[in-house]
N, C-alpha and C positions, 0 to 999 in steps of 0.2 A: 229324712227325719229320724233316723235311729242308726246306732252302729250296727255292725254287718258281721256274723260268722256262720262259717259253712257248718259250723255243728249243731248249730241252733235250727231247730224245725220250726218254728215261726221265721225266720229271717230267711229260708231257703223256700216258705211256702209258697205257692202261687198265687195265694190269698191275703199275702202280708199286707199288700195296701187295703183291703177290704178289712182285716181284722185290726188294723190301726185306727181306720175310722170309725169302725164300731165303738170302739175301745175310747181312743179321743176325742173325738167327737160326736157321739152319740149315747157317752156314758155307759154303756154294756159293760157288765162283770165280765172277769175271765170265764168264770164257771157258764154264763150264757153264750161267750162267743165258743165254749168248749164244745156246747150241745150245736149250735149252728153249723160248726165245723165236720160234727159227727160224720155223715154221709160225703162229705166233699175231701177232705184232708183231716182226718183224726188229729189232734194235739191235744194234748192233756191240759187243764187248767194250769197244772202245777209249770209245766212247760211255757204255758202263755204267759204266767206271772213272771217266771224266770227272766223270759224275754223283757219285759216292760222294765222289770226293776235293773236288769243290767244292759240294756241295747237301749232302751228309750229315755226313761226318766234322767237318766245321768245327762244325756245328750241335750235332751229339753232344759235341763238346769243351765249346762254349759251355753247354750245358747240365749235363755234369759239374761244370764250375766255378760253376756257377749254385747247383745243388744243394750244392756243399761248404761254399758261402757261407752257405745259410740254413741248415744244421746247424750252423755253427760260431756264426751269431748267436743260433738259438735256444738253444743249449747254454750259450751265455753269458748268453743271459736267465735260462734257467732254473737256473744256478748263482746268480745275483745274487738269484732271488727265492727259492731256497731258502735263501740266505744270511739274508734280512732275516726269513724264517720263524723261522728257528733263532735268531737275535738277540731276536725276540720270546719263543720257549720260553726261553733262558737268563734272560731278565730278568724274566719270572714266577718261574721257578724260583726266582731270589735273592730276587724279592719275597716268594716264598710262607714263603721260610726265614726272612728279614728279619722279615716279621710275626710269624712264630712266635716268633722270640727275644723280638719286642716283648710278646707278649702273654702270655709266661712271666715276664718280668723287667718287670712294667707300671711301675716306677719309671724305667726307662731310655728310656721312650718319649717323654719332655719332654725330654731333653737334645739340645741343640743338633746335635751330630753326628748321631744316629739320625734325627732329623726331615730333616737334610740328606740324608741317604744315601738317606732313603725319597721325598722329594722328585724326587732325581735318577734312581732308577728308575722312579719314575711318568712323569716327562719321557721318558725314553728309551722306556718302553713305548708311550707316545702318539706320537711320533717313528715308531717302528716300525709301530704300527697305522695311522699316514696314509699311510706305503709301501706297506703291505699294501692299503689301500684305492684306492690308485691301480693295484696289481697286480690286482685285483679287476676295476676298472673297463674296465681295459683286454682282460680275458680274458673276463669276463662283461659286456657292457655291456648296460645298461637298454634294453629294446626300445622303440622308438618308438612311441607310442599315437596312430592318428589318430582323432580324436572322430568324425568324418563316418563312418568304418568301423563303429565301436562302434554310433553312431545307426543305421546301414542294417541292420547286424546285429541290433539290438535291435526295429528294426521287422517284420524278417521274422521273428523269433521268435514275434511278436506276431500272427503273420497271423488266428488264430483269435479274437482278442479283438474287438467290436465296434469300430469305426470310430472313432467317436465319444470310446470310452476312450482309443486310441492319439493320436488329436488333442489330448486333455487332456494326456497323459503327455508328448506331445512337445514342447508349448508350454510346460509346467513346464520340461523339460529345457532347453529353448532360453533358456528365464527366465535359468538358473543357469550360462549361459556352454557347455553344451554342443551 
């Protein structure tokens, strides 16, 4: 929750956590904290003030800025992702309506304008689905599978099976590339 200096009495105090709680959470003044520390670990109100001014408040300001940036970044990403999903939904709705019209008026199906419209819709849907797949991979990446771990788990699960059978199974798995 703060920077650390070996020359700062507050940073090196065994009461640092309590000092931070008293000032940051309970709103105590550094003078009041100095009084509280008097018999425990005497630190002057000047040293306490310097500690917060140099080691705590700059860090808090940095963390607030980082938090703001992170929220803005993820809000932007979320908006982009929702936009892609909305485009997919809209294209699918238009495709459904268009296909319904085509099925009602079968004679219009082979008109070049209808074929172009359907091709354009399908192309847009495919593009959107590609963008969606990128989102899915980013948020839900496939876990890496370690074949050695699977093999070890398998061997462990087979501990009650006679060794000669396990060896046969293991040999067959190795031959298959596991």
